[in-house]
FILUMFI-257931 format. One record per residue (C-alpha): residue in one letter; x, y, z. Coordinates in steps of 0.001 Angstrom, whole numbers, plus 500000, padded with zeros to 6 digits. Example, Ala and Ser with C-alpha at 12.3 -4.5 7.8 and 13.67 -1.06 7.14 Angstrom:
BEGIN
A512300495500507800S513670498940507140
END
This chain:
BEGIN
M549578301531708817P550416304704706875A553223306877708262I552577310490709230V555177312765707650N556338315622709901P556368319098708297P559724320833707664A561252322876710473A560601326269708903P557675326025706478P556585329037704474R553541330889705737P550568328936704290T547697330644702590S544153330055703825R543635327472701047N546874325699701950R545931325691705622E542594324099704777R544365321457702687Q546746320737705568R543848320368707998S542022318049705571S545169315946705098Q545697315763708863R542082314660709385R542462311934706749S545745310777708289A544173310737711751A541197308752710424K543516306253708735T545587305956711882S542450305393713945D541152302754711498A544531300995711481S544631300976715279L541129299523715412Q542120296891712820T545142295889714850R543040295620717996T540463293449716151L543161291161714772T544588290777718278H541203289724719651Q540733287275716761H544093285687717388Q543557285422721155A540076283908720705L541509281364718234M544349280431720599R541975279953723513M539758277564721485L542582275801719645P543228272986722201A539559272042722131G539592272003718337L542717269864718150G541177267503720694V538085267083718516V540332266369715493L542191263754717526I538956262035718614A537576262089715056T540842260682713750L540689257822716246I537087257001715195V538045256926711518T541101254821712310A538896252343714168I536546252004711162A539325251927708490P540424248226708667G538980246443705641L537924249714704036L541298251404703539G544690249898702874D547293250016705610E549684252162703590L546992254713702813L545855254704706433Y549376255239707792G550026257942705221W546801259655706132L547636259503709849A551125260907709231A549804263754707080T547121264613709630A549616264571712520S552108266755710606L549423269340709846T548362269532713517L551912270137714761P552245273799713568P549054275010715317S550054273070718454Y553458274755718434A551839278139717820W549550277592720805W552507276589723010R554387279754722064W551273281911722676K550871280479726170R554479281306727037Q554220284956726013S553550287402728864R552088289915726444P550890288299723174K551754290257720083A549179291330717530P549272289078714409T549522290429710916R546981289833708184R549501287591706484Q549724285375709555L545932285048709708L545910284234705975W548386281409706612T546092280240709412A543210280062706929L545328278131704416S546488275730707136A542889275155708244G541758274464704662L544672272121704006L544086270220707279G540394269896706399L541154268535702898V543707266050704214W541532264843707053I538335264484704979S540101262487702257A540166259225704257P536492259235705412A535383260208701882A537382257352700312M536026254850702835F532409256008702736N531236254046699624Q532615250686700814A531363251090704402T528318249358705775P525257251530706499A526187251545710199Q529741252575709387Q528478255232706949G526304256668709689M529282256736712055L531481258416709445A528809260956708472S528142261931712080T531893262218712752M532376264467709715L529398266624710650S530616266887714247L534064267934713078L532441270386710672C530552272136713503A533435271960716003G535852273483713523G533362276217712664I533075277113716358V536849276971717036L537743278997713928A534773281375714162A537026284186715431V538924284113712092P536283284077709325P538731283185706476A539976280170708431A536426279138709323A535390279439705660A538391277399704514W537675274695707087L533956274531706343G534569274563702594S537186271794702622L535113269503704872S531972270253702838L533699269223699614G534786265889701135L531409265303702719L529562266031699461Y531966263793697574A531288260936700020L527521261414699920A527500261667696126R529293258316695774S526959256676698271S523902254859697011S522090255966700186L522250259674699343S519007261362700325S517666264908700433Y517563264590704220S521347264240704343V521831267267702101V519433269362704186Q521159268241707370W524528269165705932L523226272598704785L521748273157708235Y525029272375709969L526908274532707470G524503277445707965V524686277264711753A528478277175711650G528607280111709224L526157282242711198G528020281443714406S531281282532712845M529740285822711629A528177286519715027W531462285806716786Q533274288132714376R530781290941715042A531128290418718792L534914290684718557Q534601293805716418A532206295363718923R534539294480721782A537455296080719969N535388299214719357A534321299353723008E537907298950724216A539066301644721818R536391304029723090A537206303190726704E540903303733726074H540158307047724374Q538007308128727302N540704307083729776Q543277309062727814L540940312066727756I540294311782731485S544033311484732123L544666314589730028L541943316504731853L543261315412735241R546796316351734226D545594319738732993F543572320151736201E546651319372738286D548825321736736237H546496324715735921G543556324267738320S543283325999741670D541924322898743434V543978320041744873L543080316390744276W543276313945747182E542405310292747659I542323307902750622D541829304155750837A539344302246752990K541649302620756017G541834306398755688R545387306504754301L546420308948751608I547174307327748238H548209308680744849V549458311915746427S549982314564743748K552768317122743641R550240319943744022L548913318433747266A552444317947748585D553315321551747693A550161322849749360L551087321020752591R554767322069752303S555819318431752363D557101315746749994I555108313052748220D556882310085749837S556145311235753389L552455311806752569N551768308576750691G550285306085753153R549858308762755857N546634308479757864L544406311462757071R543149311833760628S546621311967762159L547722314413759467L544809316781760204T545451316484763932E549008317627763321L547944320466760991Q545336321731763491R547631321712766505G547421325015768342L543985325995766970A541035326797769201D538696323972770190N535816325322768114E538026325407765010R539230321842765541E535595320704765536S535644321081761751A537880318002761497N535303315999763470T532670317187760997L534815315842758168Y535237312477759912E531468312223760436R530860312842756739L533417310183755819T531776307730758229E528295308383756761G529548307306753345Q527591309963751433P529084312588749081F529593316004750685R530585319501749611D532436322498751029V533423321307754500L535667324098755867L538928323049757498P541241325509759286L544874324397759094V548286325635760147V550813324870757397K554387325674758382G553204328370760770Q550736329960758325S546987329846758914R545079328464755950W541449327559755254W540501324696752946S537103323847751503V536871320049751084T534525318186748717A534535314414748165K532589311343747106P533071307680748107L534789305135745843L532975301819745408D534021298506743925E531940296485741452R529900295046744349G529120298497745764S531424298143748779P533373301288749819I537067301169748998G538016304769749790W537303308419749031R538353310833746294G537833314564746350V539215318053745909A540362320704748342R540305324415747558D542343327018749411V539768329633750458T541997331569752840Q541678334895751035S537902334743750735R537650333582754347Q539732336548755499A537628338874753368D534458337380754877R535839337875758364R536782341441757541L533341342180756140A531749340373759092W533775342598761392L532610345553759339A529005344458759885H529508344431763665F531950347243764367D532548350857763499T535568351241761209L536678354582762632T536532353874766352S536478350032766391L533462350231768700N530315348164768209N528051349648765549R524332350278765869A523214346920764481H525485344906766750F524585347038769762R520910346223769203V521736342513769075L523674342698772352L520886344709773966E518318342125772894Q520443339422774514A520688341461777722L516902341862777815Q516355338101778037P515300337001781582M517948335034783457Q517103332181785854G513528333326786381R514476336921787206D513815339989785105A516812341318783265Q518441344338784863G520532346952783146A520477350331781467V521232352027778173L523038355376778068C522636357419774877L524982360384774430D526236362674771731L528669365556771516D527424369139771631N528504371332768700F530395368546766986K529370369911763597S531236373123764306V534419371090764889N534113369552761417D533286372884759819T536105374879761460L538886372310761964G538102369828759188H536841366278759010A540244364784759817T540245366587763171G536649365544763747D537533361895763103A540517362096765446L538238363553768096L535762360694767728I538573358153768113E539704359827771329I536159359994772664A535725356269771990R538939355519773885R537819357559776903L534360355980776950K535822352465777038A538137353510779859A535276355020781891V533082351886782026A533644348311783148K535037345721780736T531754343803780903D529843346842779625V529391347598775933V530299350862774193A528969351534770681R529036354273768098L525551354601766657G526602356999763922G528103360461763579D528768361783767071E526161359497768702F527377356901771188A525673354406773472V526685352405776531L525039349166777686L525266348571781450R524426344916781928H524358344193785645F522611347015787552N519843349567787060D519690351466790336E519960355236789993E522946355641792285S525220353182790441I524149354500787029S524687358096788125Q528212357256789230V528997355836785772C527499358934784105D529482361284786347R532647359388785482I531909359627781744I531107363351781898A534238364059783943T536399362067781545L535047363867778498Q535283367331780053E539054367236779768P540273368894776542C541030366473773733Q544123366766771573A542944365969768045G544801366726764839G547128369142766626A544263371127768109S542924371197771654V539192370624771561Q536833371140774485V534089368502774498R530725368498776235T528261365640776206S524706365057777374I523437361634778465G519991360059778311I519283356995780459A516667354251780074R516563351326782500F515191347913781728T512762346533782313L511529349637784178D511529351869781086G510961349183778454S511185345465777819T512047345527774110V514998346914772199D512923349588770477E511286350733773709V514573351012775606M516376352774772756Q513476355142772107N513158356057775760A516920356578776078D516745358890773050L513857360790774632A515889361177777801L518860362443775741Y516702365045773991D515419366161777352A518972366427778714K520132368490775735A517143370775776101H517091371189779887A520467370012781242P523222370374778611G526357368561779681G524409366464782233A522440363238782457R518690362579782614F516727359441783431F513712358709781292A510390359950782651T506890359498781315R506525363221780646M509107362860777913G506384361209775856E505482364686774711T508025364111772017V505838361305770746R502929363704770525R505082366015768455R505681363084766156L501919362676765756V501654366348764841L504411365821762306E502450362914760838R499315365069760551D501221367851758812L502831365330756485R499400364141755334E498460367732754515A501807368277752798M500933365642750213T497586367222749371R498933370814749383G501914370187747138Q504593370902749755L506701367926748640S509225368220745843L512116366317744312H515717367457744173F518264365678742012Q521882364937742940P524185364063740013K526379360989739654V529634361288737685D531405358524735777L535062358484736872R536305357054733570S534707359560731207W534124362363733777E530600362701732397I527307362847734242Q525777359389734179G522526360211735942F520834361706739005E519432360427742277A515968361761743119L515739362986746731L512477363868748465R512204367291750149W509516368808752410K509179372554752850H506913373122755855P504962376417755756E505831377170759416H508976375213760280G510753375504756921D512698372594755472I512078369337757373P515033366931756916P514201363575755298N515669361616758220E512925363157760357F509838362789758192I510680359592756250P510554357375759394V507225358992760292A505919358257756816E507055354617757015E505476354011760399S502194355683759449G501862354058756033L502138357410754218I505279356158752537L503201354188750024P501371357098748344M504401359348748936G506746356809747320E504410356281744366W504239360038743803A508027360343743996L508464357501741498M505964358995739032E507487362471739353A511073361232738975C510208359300735807R508291362283734414Q511183364657735040A513796362262733639A511784361798730445T512148365557729765W515946365591730031P517701366143726673L520201363331727275P519396359674728104L520530360067731710H519594357559734402V517437358455737354A517689356636740692V514718356521743088N514924355341746703I512420352624747558S511380352145751168P511298348635752657V507589349208753252Q507105349685749507V509043346518748691M506797344490750982T503660345590749128Q502315343271746459D501784345883743717L505274347481743601P506108345981740151Q502764347250738826T503436350697740318V506817350871738584L505288349696735306R502590352389735511A505214355073736120L507260353940733118Q504227353765730846A502847357139731943S506195358920731457H507360356910728400L510720356561730145P512766353534728958A513041350980731751E516832350783731489R517075354461732547L515373353820735887E517283352530738905L515618351569742187E517716351905745340I516895349674748312T518625349341751668E519639346216753566S516711346722755927V514520345290753160F515850341847754091I515622342187757877N511906341375757915E512039339535754622S508825337848753590R508479335021751111G507610337354748243T510291340019748808V512924338498746523E510213337442744048R509114341082743724L512711342171743189H513033339634740381A509756340898738924L511239344395738890R514352343060737184R512178341469734487L510734344904733740G514220345983732719V514952348402735573Q518236348396737507I518395347451741214A520957349059743553L521909348134747129D522289351362749127D524605351944752134F526466348665751591G528433347423754601T526507349252757321G524019346458757960Y524266343251759907S524869340723757126S525678342495753867L527183339485752129A524063337417752739Y522018339998750838L524303339785747809R523752336013747744R519962336342747874F519640338765744965P522040339758742133F522141343562742370D523229345730739454T524787348480741562L526554348598744934K526583351971746743I529462352483749171D528258354235752315R529473357773752962A530938356670756296F533686354774754463V534296357599751995R534651360119754818E537468358073756384L539138357307753059L541928359885753309V542920359340756935S542585355621757556R544455352814755844D541833350431757216A539058352410755537R540879352266752206S541404348538752607I537705348037753288V536707350147750281R539197348225748152N537677344904749246I534156346151748546L535182347313745065A536905343983744369L533804342110745555A531563344217743308K533869343738740345S533897339957740795L530078340001740893R529948342308737826M528273345143739740T528608348882739168T529929350803742201V528861354262743392A530635356118746214E528349358405748230G529304361479750235V532302362529748127E533244366025749261E536937366500748449P538990366236745221A541455363889746896Q538624361453747626V537794361441743912N541414360640743011V541646357788745534L538346356248744456E539349356454740810A542670354751741561E540885351969743437G538554351254740503C535292352876741609D532860353539738746L530754356527739875V530907359228742571Q528129361271744161G528302363992746777Y528739367668747560F531979367791745558V529975367191742395A526916369184743458R524341369513746174P520873368204745303L519371370461742616P515765371517742090A514219369909739037D514315373128736984Q518118373415737392V519068369931736172V519292370705732439A521367373852732988F523726371973735300V524256369234732692E525044371826729999Q527559373605732228W529211370373733369F531133369951730120D533300372938731071R534274371445734440D537721369836734593R538592366608736322P539939367313739866Q543667367108740522P545133366030743855P546450368852746027R550143369607745792D552257367467748177F549141365428748972Q549755362146750833L547263359587752072G547151358933755779S548394355481756744T547298355546760374E545485352512761704M543009352825764538A545174351284767261D548263353242766169F546285356463766033R544989356085769565A548429355120770828S549952358233769256M547504360669770886P549284362877773472M548439362554777131V545872364984778491V547389367449780929H545219368144783963
END
């Protein structure tokens, strides 16, 4: 086997030609090494096959020798016979000794080619010596004796060919030497016939073909073992690399559930040593690691045991553990190990530490249920709890009430004292509301300065009035917020169930109607819902009628709010916002007429017009800026939305990549079978898809799994709290990290202060949008705004600016006591 010469310790820098020569030389050396290894393996198999068959071959020689010896008297002199027997015995001693030594070796060594060559020479010499006596006797023997001798020689010919088939040179030497003697005997015999020659050729051919077939089989076996060994080495390398660099942990148990082959990574993950884990029962180990957990969390271990009992592969079984006092979450995947008969002999799998993602999921799940500023239930969760309260209990109608309230003149507090003071006021109001109601009741912040209370166990007027009086009295006391004393007044609207409604929408709508009535007729007081308050519904019908006329009379228009790239500080595009200027009532806010349009079906022609107009306007802009258009859930549910978008692009000649469609999470609340299919159809057109108001819905993460969005828009509620709440910054940071991992662009809405821009840029946000950049612009002012933007400098943080680090609980605890 050629030796591989190591390069010198400090070789000169090779040229590209020299490097190619080195690679070629290395490949040739590797090929030679591989061939030599395969040759050695083949020789080993040949030698072992020969040794296994050698006793049988020597036995056949002994039997043949005895037959010849029995026939020899009268045909061969005694001296020649004894000499022949001595020579034959001496030639069989070396292979017998070699076989004895081979049997005593625990690990037989591979023979050399020289040793196999000596084997061939020994076989040829033994064949010549043995055949000499039968050949010399053949002519003087009787026909019966000749037949016996011929059959003995032919039998020995075939037996030797089979025994020596593993070593073709030895088989050839044996067959050749016996053939020469046999031909010599037949040639001297007067009874030579073509039948004898044909028989001999047949035996010789069978023996030769058998030897060749056996050689090919040994070669194939050597090749298969070499490939298997190479694969095992590769698997070992991959497993070692997986153990050294992978994030998963390998584990294995036997049929009795005991850990075996414990790796260092597994021992490190469990803060233990390998010796104490090897042979440890998995069930007892998990019982120890789950000690102190809640019952519902310990059920996960039972789930794992059930999967192991079923005997089927499983994936991602979550296991909560406590490792040295630290809470961890593992995701376990495994498959059963079977023996050659298909019987289970254990399990092998991997475990991944998913603690960080689990904590992030819990944080985002909390975000989906609770308000980040006040830690109260949010609107979505409040609706879920109200729906549960509306379910009949034990054959009786559900009883309870919903109180809707908001703060009078809260906007003036934000405008005069700042948003930080306004946020501190909301936190204090939330604290007082929770203190004014029973622990079994639910307090929620619906948004802005709107709050709601769910009374679960009574709906009589007297009890509800007492709760309302207590709330009003509690809130009448001045609040200390941000160093200022703020006088608060609230109005309350009350809807009882099932008296004023049996569904969530009915109860909430009627509570809102009662609140509007209280603000209009009894500010600072409470009002129960009455049927007369349905006049508000009639006003809504009037609004719907006027909205239909607005579309035909051209009262609708689009304004465009810019988005700025934080890296380049350049305008990346605009969001198209629908506006309605009523001839009598002036500007109607979108949050008032958009819901009317959705409920009446007007949103479809209105949305199509807005899409066509936005694409037409964007096509006239001098720069290839993007335009974002809000799409209502009602539009998404229609079958022809992709065709509508395609028509708008074709009519305006706007490239598809410049159009972005913004949808909200409510698209998925009443998701139909074709909703996601239509979103994919839009994606195939080349347009971008954005998820608006991320984090304010009930199950934001589920939406990201159903459809791969291009853009994630961070709701303005998080941006507003960015400077005063460490929790808000943590949530925004997690959202940005989630978007980055999913390769999504992020847009922060509602940016109003330079410091917010600096914080968002530091956290890795891509784009910002809000009043700090610009209010929504009429279409004819977009081009001028873009031209003037180049002169606008990037904002700098205020001098001595520091981010607030107050958490919600600490903030409430630090509020001064109210002096009566």
